[in-house]
Every structure is written in C-alpha cells, then in structure tokens.
C-alpha positions in Angstrom: 0.0 -0.1 0.0 1.3 3.4 -0.9 1.0 6.0 1.6 0.6 9.8 0.8 4.0 10.7 2.5 5.6 8.2 0.0 3.8 9.9 -3.1 4.9 13.3 -1.8 8.6 12.3 -1.5 8.6 10.5 -4.9 6.9 14.0 -6.4 9.7 15.9 -4.8 12.4 13.8 -5.7 10.8 13.9 -9.2 10.9 17.6 -9.5 14.0 18.1 -7.6 15.8 15.9 -10.3 14.0 17.8 -13.2 15.1 21.0 -11.7 18.8 20.0 -11.0 19.3 18.1 -14.2 20.7 14.8 -15.0 24.0 15.4 -13.4 22.3 15.3 -9.9 20.0 12.5 -10.8 21.9 9.9 -8.8 22.1 12.0 -5.5 18.2 12.7 -5.8 17.7 8.9 -6.2 19.8 8.0 -3.4 18.3 10.5 -1.0 14.8 9.0 -2.0 15.6 5.5 -1.6 17.1 6.2 1.8 14.1 7.9 2.8 12.0 5.1 1.5 14.2 2.4 3.3 13.8 4.4 6.7 10.2 4.6 6.3 10.0 0.8 5.6 12.3 0.0 8.6 10.2 2.0 10.9 6.9 0.4 10.0 8.7 -3.1 10.1 9.8 -1.9 13.8 6.4 -1.0 14.6 5.0 -4.4 13.6 7.2 -6.1 15.3 6.9 -4.0 18.5 3.0 -5.0 18.6 2.4 -7.7 21.0 1.8 -11.1 19.3 -1.6 -12.4 19.1 -2.6 -15.4 21.1 -3.2 -18.6 19.4 -7.1 -18.9 18.6 -8.9 -21.2 20.5 -9.7 -24.4 18.6 -13.3 -24.7 17.4 -14.8 -27.6 19.7 -18.4 -26.9 18.6 -18.7 -30.3 17.1 -18.9 -32.0 20.5 -22.0 -30.3 21.2 -23.9 -33.2 19.1 -22.6 -36.1 20.8 -22.9 -34.6 24.4 -26.5 -33.8 23.8 -27.6 -37.0 22.0 -25.9 -38.8 25.1 -28.2 -36.4 27.3 -31.0 -37.2 25.0 -30.6 -40.8 25.2 -30.5 -41.1 28.8 -33.3 -38.9 29.4 -35.5 -40.7 26.8 -34.6 -44.1 28.2 -35.4 -42.9 31.4 -38.8 -41.4 30.3 -39.6 -44.1 27.8 -38.8 -47.3 30.3 -40.4 -45.5 33.4 -43.1 -42.6 32.3 -44.4 -44.0 29.0 -44.2 -47.6 29.9 -42.7 -48.3 26.4 -41.6 -51.5 25.4 -37.5 -52.4 25.1 -38.2 -52.0 21.1 -38.8 -48.3 21.5 -35.9 -47.7 23.6 -33.6 -49.8 21.3 -35.1 -47.8 18.1 -34.5 -44.3 19.9 -30.6 -45.4 20.6 -30.2 -47.0 17.1 -31.5 -43.4 15.9 -29.1 -41.6 18.2 -26.0 -43.7 17.1 -27.0 -43.3 13.6 -27.3 -39.6 13.8 -23.7 -39.7 15.6 -22.0 -41.8 12.8 -23.3 -39.5 10.0 -22.2 -36.6 12.2 -18.9 -37.8 12.8 -18.3 -38.7 9.0 -19.4 -34.9 8.0 -17.1 -33.4 10.6 -14.0 -35.6 9.5 -14.6 -34.6 5.9 -15.0 -30.9 6.7 -11.8 -31.1 8.8 -9.8 -32.8 5.7 -10.5 -29.7 3.5 
C-alpha cells in the first residue's frame, strides 16, 4: 500500500531531479531510496513491537452433538422405560437413531476437517 507521504516524497524527488538536471539524478535517487528505506524500517519495527496475537482457541463446537445426544438418550430411556411404559423395542429404536445420527455427524465433521 502506497502512503501519501511516499507519494509526496516521490513527487518531490521527481521535481528536484527535473530542476537540478541529470548530473544530480544519482544523488536525488539515493536520497529518495534512503528515505523510503527508513520509512519501511520504521513500519517493520512498529509491526514487530506489537504484542503477538494469542493463538486462537480451537473450534470444539462439534462436541455438542454427541454430548446432547447422550443426554437425550439417557433422558429418553428413563422417560420411555418409566414414564411412558414403552416396550424395549422403542428404547432400542431411539438408541439406534442416536447412534446413526452420531455416525453420520462424525463422518461430516471428518470430511470438513480434511478440507
């Protein structure tokens, strides 16, 4: 990114070179390059002086599906077995669905992390 100060310095160097002629061209260019190098050094020093950014925390949001499905499975099992007086087949079907959901979700998460 070219700053306004850099453009101004370049314009001044160009106009100075035009006024002084080709015999002073090398001195004008050396002066411009020295100022540009100093400006670059100052920007680099300022950037290095900034505190380093802390490492971003990993995204562990994918853990929510297995945790909540386990809670749902335990709560649903208790409700089906005790409250709803359901057969064992209903509890088995619920757990089968939970396991199937988690397998599909694990495959999706694995595919996303490969990309």
